[in-house]
C-alpha positions in Angstrom: -14.7 2.6 19.8 -13.4 6.0 20.9 -10.1 6.7 19.2 -7.3 8.4 21.0 -7.1 12.1 20.8 -3.9 12.3 18.6 -5.5 9.8 16.2 -8.7 11.9 15.9 -6.7 15.1 15.5 -4.5 13.5 12.8 -7.6 12.2 11.0 -9.1 15.7 11.0 -5.9 17.3 9.6 -5.5 14.6 6.9 -9.1 14.7 5.9 -9.2 18.5 5.6 -5.9 18.5 3.6 -6.9 15.7 1.3 -10.3 17.1 0.7 -8.8 20.4 -0.4 -6.0 18.6 -2.4 -8.5 16.2 -4.0 -10.8 19.0 -5.2 -7.9 21.2 -6.4 -6.1 18.4 -8.2 -9.4 17.1 -9.8 -10.2 20.5 -11.2 -6.6 21.2 -12.4 -4.9 17.9 -13.1 -7.8 15.8 -14.1 -10.3 18.1 -15.8 -8.2 21.0 -17.1 -5.0 19.0 -18.1 -7.0 16.2 -19.7 -8.8 18.7 -21.8 -5.6 20.6 -22.8 -3.4 17.6 -23.4 -3.5 14.6 -25.7 -4.0 11.0 -24.4 -0.6 10.2 -25.9 1.0 12.7 -23.5 -0.3 10.9 -20.5 0.6 7.6 -22.2 4.2 8.6 -22.7 4.6 9.7 -19.1 3.0 6.5 -17.9 5.5 4.5 -19.9 8.3 6.2 -18.0 6.7 6.2 -14.5 6.3 2.5 -14.7 10.1 2.1 -14.7 10.8 5.1 -12.5 8.4 4.0 -9.8 9.8 0.5 -9.7 13.4 1.8 -9.3 12.3 4.4 -6.6 10.8 1.6 -4.5 14.0 -0.4 -4.9 16.0 2.5 -3.7 14.0 3.0 -0.5 14.8 -0.5 0.9 11.7 -0.3 3.0 13.5 1.9 5.6 10.8 4.5 6.1 8.2 2.1 7.6 11.1 0.5 9.5 11.8 3.9 11.2 8.1 4.3 12.1 7.8 0.7 13.5 11.1 0.5 15.5 10.5 0.7 19.2 13.9 2.1 20.4 14.5 4.5 17.5 17.6 6.7 18.0 19.1 9.6 16.0 21.8 7.3 14.6 19.1 5.3 12.8 17.7 8.4 11.2 21.1 9.6 10.0 22.1 6.2 8.6 18.8 5.9 6.6 19.2 9.5 5.3 22.7 9.0 3.8 21.8 5.5 2.6 18.9 7.0 0.6 21.0 9.8 -0.8 23.7 7.4 -2.0 21.2 5.1 -3.6 19.3 8.0 -5.2 22.4 9.2 -6.9 23.3 5.7 -8.0 19.9 4.8 -9.5 19.3 8.3 -10.9 22.5 7.9 -12.9 21.5 4.5 -14.2 18.1 5.8 -15.3 19.6 8.8 -17.0 22.0 6.6 -19.0 19.3 4.1 -19.8 17.1 6.7 -21.5 18.0 5.6 -25.1 17.3 2.0 -24.3 13.9 2.8 -22.8 13.0 4.9 -25.8 14.1 2.1 -28.1 12.0 -0.5 -26.2 8.9 1.6 -26.7 10.0 2.7 -30.2 9.4 6.4 -29.2 12.4 8.8 -29.4 10.6 11.5 -27.5 11.0 9.3 -24.4 14.7 10.1 -24.2 14.5 13.7 -22.9 11.5 12.8 -20.7 13.3 9.9 -19.1 16.4 12.0 -18.5 14.3 14.8 -16.9 12.6 12.2 -14.7 15.9 10.9 -13.4 16.1 14.1 -11.3 13.5 12.5 -9.1 16.2 10.3 -7.6 18.1 13.3 -6.3 15.1 15.3 -4.9 12.9 12.6 -3.5 15.3 11.0 -1.0 15.9 14.3 0.7 12.5 14.4 2.4 12.0 10.7 3.3 13.4 10.7 6.8 11.7 13.9 7.7 8.4 12.4 6.6 9.0 9.2 8.5 10.0 11.1 11.6 6.9 13.3 11.5 4.7 10.3 10.9 6.2 8.4 13.9 5.6 11.4 16.1 2.1 11.7 14.7 2.7 15.3 13.6 0.0 15.0 11.0 -0.7 18.8 10.9 2.7 19.4 9.5 2.5 16.6 6.9 -0.9 17.9 5.9 0.4 21.4 5.3 3.2 20.0 3.2 0.7 18.0 1.1 -1.5 21.0 0.4 1.4 23.3 -0.6 2.8 20.6 -2.9 -0.6 20.1 -4.5 -1.2 23.8 -5.2 2.3 24.5 -6.5 2.7 21.4 -8.7 -0.7 21.6 -10.3 -0.7 25.4 -10.8 2.7 25.2 -12.6 1.5 22.3 -14.7 -1.7 24.2 -15.7 0.3 27.2 -16.7 2.7 25.2 -18.8 -0.2 23.3 -20.5 -1.9 26.7 -21.3 1.4 27.8 -22.8 1.4 24.7 -25.1 4.3 22.8 -23.5 2.4 19.5 -24.0 3.8 16.5 -22.2 6.3 18.7 -20.3 3.5 20.2 -18.3 2.9 16.8 -16.5 6.6 16.0 -16.4 7.3 19.2 -14.4 4.2 18.5 -12.3 5.8 15.1 -11.3 9.1 16.7 -10.5 7.5 19.3 -8.3 5.5 16.7 -6.5 8.7 15.1 -5.2 10.8 18.3 -4.8 8.4 20.7 -3.0 8.1 18.5 0.1 11.8 18.7 0.5 11.6 22.4 1.2 8.5 22.3 3.3 9.3 19.2 5.5 12.8 20.4 6.2 11.4 23.7 7.5 9.0 21.8 9.8 11.1 18.9 11.0 13.7 19.2 13.8 15.8 16.3 12.4 19.1 17.2 10.9 21.5 14.5 9.7 25.1 14.4 11.0 28.0 13.1 9.0 28.2 9.9 11.1 27.0 7.0 9.0 26.4 4.2 11.5 26.4 1.0 9.6 25.3 -1.0 12.6 22.2 1.2 12.9 21.4 0.4 9.3 21.8 -3.3 9.8 19.2 -3.2 12.7 16.6 -1.8 10.3 17.4 -3.8 7.1 15.7 -7.1 8.1 12.4 -5.4 8.5 12.9 -3.0 5.5 14.1 -5.6 3.0 10.9 -7.6 3.4 8.9 -4.4 3.0 10.8 -3.6 -0.2 10.3 -7.1 -1.6 6.6 -6.9 -1.0 6.3 -3.3 -2.4 8.2 -4.3 -5.5 5.9 -7.3 -6.0 2.8 -5.2 -5.4 4.1 -2.5 -7.7 4.9 -5.0 -10.4 1.4 -6.5 -10.2 -0.2 -3.1 -10.6 2.2 -1.6 -13.2 2.9 -4.7 -15.3 -0.3 -4.0 -17.2 0.9 -0.4 -18.1 4.2 -1.8 -19.2 2.7 -4.4 -21.6 -0.1 -2.1 -22.9 2.5 0.6 -23.7 4.7 -2.0 -25.5 2.0 -3.8 -27.5 -0.8 -1.3 -27.9 1.0 2.1 -27.9 0.8 5.4 -25.9 -2.8 6.3 -26.9 -4.3 3.1 -25.6 -2.1 3.4 -22.5 -3.2 6.9 -21.9 -6.9 5.9 -21.9 -6.2 2.9 -19.7 -3.9 4.7 -17.2 -6.3 7.6 -16.8 -9.3 5.3 -16.4 -7.5 3.6 -13.5 -6.3 6.8 -11.9 -9.8 8.5 -12.3 -11.4 5.6 -10.5 -8.6 5.3 -7.9 -8.4 9.0 -7.1 -11.1 9.1 -4.5 -10.5 5.5 -3.3 -6.8 6.0 -2.9 -7.2 9.3 -1.0 -9.7 7.8 1.4 -7.5 4.9 2.2 -4.5 7.1 2.4 -6.1 9.5 4.9 -7.3 6.7 7.2 -4.2 4.5 6.7 -1.7 7.3 7.2 -3.1 7.7 10.8 -4.2 4.2 11.6 -1.0 2.3 10.6 1.2 4.2 13.1 -1.5 3.9 15.7 -1.5 0.1 15.1 2.3 0.0 15.3 2.1 1.7 18.7 -0.4 -0.9 20.0 1.2 -3.9 18.1 1.0 -6.2 21.1 -2.6 -5.5 22.1 -4.6 -7.8 19.7 -8.0 -6.6 21.0 -7.2 -3.0 20.2 -5.7 -3.9 16.9 -8.8 -5.8 15.9 -11.1 -2.8 16.8 -8.9 -0.3 14.9 -8.6 -2.5 11.9 -12.3 -3.5 11.5 -13.5 0.1 12.2 -11.0 1.5 9.7 -12.2 -0.9 6.9 -15.9 -0.1 7.7 -15.1 3.6 7.4 -13.3 3.1 4.1 -16.2 1.1 2.7 -18.7 3.7 3.9 -16.9 6.4 2.0 -15.5 4.7 -1.1 -18.3 2.3 -2.1 -20.9 5.0 -2.7 -18.4 7.0 -4.8 -17.5 3.9 -6.9 -21.2 3.1 -7.3 -21.9 6.6 -8.6 -18.8 6.5 -11.0 -20.0 3.1 -12.3 -23.5 4.3 -13.2 -22.6 7.8 -14.4 -19.3 7.2 -16.3 -21.1 7.0 -19.7 -21.9 10.7 -19.4 -19.4 11.9 -16.8 -16.2 11.2 -18.7 -17.3 12.9 -21.9 -18.8 15.9 -20.1 -15.6 16.4 -18.0 -12.9 15.5 -20.4 -14.3 15.6 -24.0 -14.8 13.1 -26.8 -11.1 12.2 -27.0 -11.5 10.3 -23.7 -14.7 8.4 -24.5 -12.7 5.1 -25.0 -11.9 5.0 -21.2 -15.6 4.7 -20.2 -15.9 0.9 -20.2 -12.6 0.6 -18.4 -13.8 3.0 -15.7 -16.8 0.7 -15.1 -14.6 -2.4 -14.8 -12.1 -0.6 -12.5 -14.9 0.5 -10.2 -15.4 -3.2 -9.3 -11.7 -3.8 -8.7 -11.5 -0.5 -6.9 -14.0 -1.6 -4.3 -12.0 -4.8 -3.7 -8.6 -3.0 -3.6 -9.9 -0.3 -1.1 -10.3 -3.1 1.5 -7.6 -5.7 0.5 -4.8 -3.2 0.5 -5.3 -2.4 4.2 -3.9 -5.9 5.1 -0.4 -4.3 4.9 -1.2 -2.4 8.1 -1.4 -5.7 10.0 1.8 -7.2 8.5 3.8 -4.0 9.1 2.4 -3.2 12.6 3.1 -6.7 13.9 6.5 -7.0 12.2 5.5 -10.0 10.0 7.0 -8.5 6.8 8.5 -11.7 5.6 5.0 -13.2 5.5 3.8 -10.1 3.8 6.4 -10.7 1.1 5.3 -14.3 0.5 1.7 -13.2 0.3 2.7 -10.5 -2.2 4.6 -13.1 -4.3 1.5 -15.3 -4.6 -0.9 -12.4 -5.4 1.5 -11.0 -7.9 1.7 -14.2 -9.8 -2.1 -14.3 -10.0 -2.3 -10.7 -11.2 0.5 -11.1 -13.7 -1.1 -14.1 -15.3 -4.4 -12.3 -15.6 -2.7 -9.3 -17.3 -0.9 -11.6 -19.8 -4.2 -13.3 -20.6 -5.7 -9.8 -21.2 -2.9 -8.8 -23.5 -3.3 -12.1 -25.4 -7.0 -11.4 -25.6 -6.1 -8.3 -27.5 -7.2 -5.0 -25.9 -6.6 -2.7 -23.0 -10.3 -3.3 -21.9 -9.7 -7.0 -21.7 -6.6 -6.4 -19.5 -8.8 -4.4 -17.2 -11.4 -7.2 -17.1 -8.8 -9.9 -16.4 -7.1 -7.8 -13.7 -10.5 -7.2 -11.9 -11.2 -11.0 -12.0 -7.8 -11.5 -10.3 -8.6 -9.1 -7.5 -11.8 -11.0 -6.8 -10.0 -14.3 -6.7 -7.3 -12.9 -4.3 -9.6 -11.1 -1.8 -10.5 -14.0 0.5 -7.0 -15.3 1.2 -5.7 -11.7 1.3 -8.0 -10.9 4.2 -7.9 -14.3 6.0 -4.1 -14.8 6.2 -3.1 -11.6 8.1 -6.2 -11.6 10.2 -4.9 -14.7 12.0 -1.9 -12.7 13.1 -4.1 -10.6 15.4 -6.6 -13.3 16.2 -9.3 -11.6 14.1 -12.1 -13.5 12.5 -12.1 -12.1 8.9 -15.9 -12.5 8.8 -16.0 -9.5 11.1 -14.5 -7.4 8.3 -16.8 -8.7 5.6 -19.8 -8.1 7.9 -18.6 -4.5 8.5 -18.4 -3.7 4.8 -21.5 -5.6 3.6 -24.1 -2.9 4.3 -22.3 0.0 2.4 -21.7 -2.4 -0.5 -25.3 -3.4 -0.7 -26.6 0.2 -0.4 -24.3 1.4 -3.1 -25.5 -1.4 -5.5 -29.2 -0.6 -4.8 -28.6 3.2 -5.4 -26.6 2.5 -8.6 -29.4 0.2 -9.9 -32.0 2.8 -9.2 -30.0 5.7 -10.8 -29.2 3.5 -13.8 -32.9 3.7 -14.9 -32.2 7.3 -16.0 -30.3 5.9 -19.0 -33.6 4.9 -20.6 -34.6 8.6 -20.8 -33.4 11.0 -23.5 -32.2 13.9 -21.3 -28.9 14.6 -23.1 -25.5 14.1 -21.5 -25.6 16.9 -18.9 -29.2 16.3 -18.1 -28.7 12.6 -17.7 -25.7 13.1 -15.5 -27.5 15.5 -13.2 -30.5 13.2 -13.0 -28.3 10.2 -12.2 -26.6 12.1 -9.4 -29.8 13.4 -7.9 -31.5 10.0 -7.9 -28.4 8.3 -6.6 -28.3 10.6 -3.6 -32.0 10.4 -3.0 -31.8 6.6 -2.8 -28.5 6.2 -1.0 -28.8 8.8 1.8 -32.1 7.7 3.2 -30.9 4.0 3.1 -27.7 5.1 4.9 -29.6 6.9 7.6 -32.0 4.0 8.0 -29.4 1.2 8.3 -26.7 3.2 10.1 -23.9 0.8 9.0 -20.8 0.3 11.2 -18.7 2.5 9.0 -20.9 5.5 9.7 -20.4 4.9 13.4 -16.7 4.4 12.9 -16.3 7.7 11.0 -18.0 9.6 13.8 -15.6 8.0 16.3 -12.6 8.9 14.1 -13.4 12.6 13.9 -14.9 13.1 17.3 -12.8 12.4 20.4 -14.6 11.2 23.5 -12.9 10.9 26.8 -13.3 7.3 28.2 
């Protein structure tokens, strides 16, 4: 299909911004910081962000997507949400600050007290840019949002690298986290025309809460299902094991998450604007998933087959323990890159209560799998059990929301089958290099070369739907 001009322009801006940010952050935050810092540093921050992230979601009340989705949005709605977020931020920030000793005692690590207290500042900074972000998203001002993302990435990562080089240890990534939430405040306020008044309209807030509360409930469940493993690994196995586990997951999810974010950030508001046109919703949704698969599946295939050499070459011997976890997460990453897009359907059509119920069921399955992995006795087993859970959930996850827009879910699986198969074939062919004794760097280079030489010709020969969809997303054609 030919996407609308504003969708194509938004996709171009987000793609360019995320490509730059991805490369910059990979070089600085992933390669440089992981070589300069100890796995325990990342583990300690992960222990705190498990709790911080959960409370931040609770404080949002799902009001940002409610602002994007609401048809008759007025300035009073924006102002009401702004002051609500500020009040909740101050409240929850104070609670987190005072709870620092309890969190440190739970993990049996006194160093977590000052780290937790510093991270409580997020609750003051982060709410200041939420409404501006939602307003620009609703107006599809993706150029401004992209500029903000790039500036935030450069500033936060540059400062973190400087602090790491000066031997500040874990504080380098703590400051990085704080800057990631505070820099957008300055940038987005300078780019957005919205300015809150001092009129806090409670009725306007009540109009948004029914939609937002269900979003919050689902987000909390989804967050719990994803962070519950970090929480338990940190408690039972310690900061070092959690550092390897968390970085393995984030290393795998970095390209997948950014691809889904670029496409989803543009497609979800586009779906919301066409929420009553099922035929158009179907086309947007299927093409979006096909495009995500065409980009993410080959990356995951390469990471799976090359991780034995890639991890040690990039990060050093200290991180070798994350290799088997990276391989396992590549499988769950392929599933998650597609299954997470179902949220677009729920939110665009206003069926957030159904989304909450689906989230409750999937969270129970994931939590049970994580507990089994903990009982099994290692972080790797947790990764394996979590991946099995994602495979169990994928079919109902796609089938239930598809019915809301009269979409046959087989269309989705058909659209993603070709890139999945091509990635598997290329990975199998490249894996034969492992039998040769070429050294780490030589093997990594050979795997990359063979993978590309197999995948690209197959891609050109089969021309999967995702390739066509990507072209349509970035090239606007007048109908």
